[in-house]
N, C-alpha and C positions, 0 to 999 in steps of 0.2 A: 690787122692783128686785133684791133679793138673789137670789131664785129665778131671775129673768131672766138675771142675770150668771152664775149657776152653770150654767145650761143653755147659755148662749152659749159658755162655756168648753169645753163638750163639742163644740159646733160648731167652735170653733177647733182642737180636737184632731183633728177630721175634716179640717179644712183642712190641717193639718200632714201628714196622710197623702197628700193630693193633691200637696203640694209635694215630698214624697219621690219622687214619680213624675214630677216636673217638669211637673205639671199646675198650672193656675191655682189657687191655694190658697183654695178656697171650700168650706165645710162646712155641712151642714144637719142639723137634728134635729127630728123630729116628736114631740110629746108629747100625752098624754091624761091629764087630771087631774094634771098635773105630773110624770108618769112617762114616761120615754123609751120610745117605741114603735119608732122607727127612726132611723137616722142614715146619712149618706152624704157623699161628697165627689166633686168633679169627676173624671171619667175620660174626657173628650171625646177627648183625644189618644191615650190608651192604648187605648181601645175603638174609635177611628176612627169616632165616632158623635156627630153634632151635638146630640143630645138627652140626652147623658149629663152633664147638670148635676146638682149636688148636690141641689137641690130636687126635681127630677123623680124622681131615684132614691130619695130619702127618702120621697116621696109614694107611689111604686110599692110600696116595701117596707111602708109603713104600711097600704096598701089590702090587701095580701096577708095581713098579720098580723091585721088586724081583720075580714077577710072581706067587704069591700065598698068601693065607690068613694066613698061619702059620709063625709068626715072632718069633719063639722060640729061635733064636740066637741073637735077637735084644734087645736093650735097648731103653727106651724113657726118655728124659730129658724134664721137663716141669717146667715153672716158678712158677706155683701154683699147689698145691695138687689137683689131679684129682677129679672131681665130680662123683656121682654114674654112670652117663651115660658113661663118659670117662673111668672110672675104669672098667666098664663092657666091653667096647671095648678092653681095654688092656688085660683083662682076656681072652676074646674070640679070640683075635689074638695071644695069648700065649706068649706075650712079657715076656722075662725072668727077666727084672729088670726095676724098675721105680725109677728115681732120680728126686726129686722135690725140689723147692726152698722154697717158703712160704707155711705155713699151710693155709688151707681154713676153717676158723672157722664156716662158714655157711653151707658148702656142702662137706667138705673133706671126701673122701670115702676110704682113706688108713690110717686111724688112728685117725683123728681129730674129725669128727662128727660120723663116723661109720668106720668099717674096713671090707671091702669086703673079705679080707683074713681070717676072722673069720668064714665064711660060708663054708659049705661042697661043694665047687666047684671043677671042674676037673683041675684047674690050679691056682697056687698061686705065683704071681711074687714076687721077692725080692724087698723090699721097702727101699729106702734111702731118708730121708728128711733133709731139712735144708741146702742144698748146695747153697751158696750165698743168704741165707735166707733174710738178711737185705736188700740187693739190690733188690731182687724180691718183698719183701713186700713194700718197699719204692716206687717202681714204681707204684704199685697198689694204695697205699694210696695217693700219689701225684695226680694220675689220678682222683680219686674220689673226692678229695678236690677241684681240678680245675673244675670238672663237677658241684659240688654243688655251687661253687662261680659263675660260668657262669649262672646257673639256677636262682640263687638269683638275680644277676644283671638284667637278663631278666625279672624277676618278678617285680623288682623295677621299671624298665623302663616302663613296661606295666601299672603299677599303676600310675606312674607320667603322662604318656600320657593320661590315662583315666581321671585323675583329671583336666587336661587342658580343657577337654570338658564339665566339670561340671560348670554350672552357677547357683549359688544359688539365689533363689528369695529373694530380699531384700525389 
């Protein structure tokens, strides 16, 4: 568990990089024999690309570094339970173990919303959830609370500036 937490903290550091770009703060780290092979964070908004999730980017980098698509000796650590797209990439790359922090109540594909391992696929990774769960969940909820507050302030500012232009007929 100590090693899992150490590596999850690296994924949390990646999530911080996403948050700095106003991206959903999700980070991922791929390891081989406990050593970090790749790491990534969400850049979907920055890159204007639906597949730029942390997990997909970390898997892509790991494949490039290791020189092949089979990552059957690797593990992936991710701050949020993978969505169906990322879970599919994990299965297709044959990653042996998935360690995630927070559950994804909206799109979690390894047990929360659905479980890809319930399907008759050719690979089923081991799933470990809840590693530094509170820290991972807090990072996400704080990000979305700040985003809502920012949008609300912007909306109020726009309303007040449009009211200044209003001159009622008296």
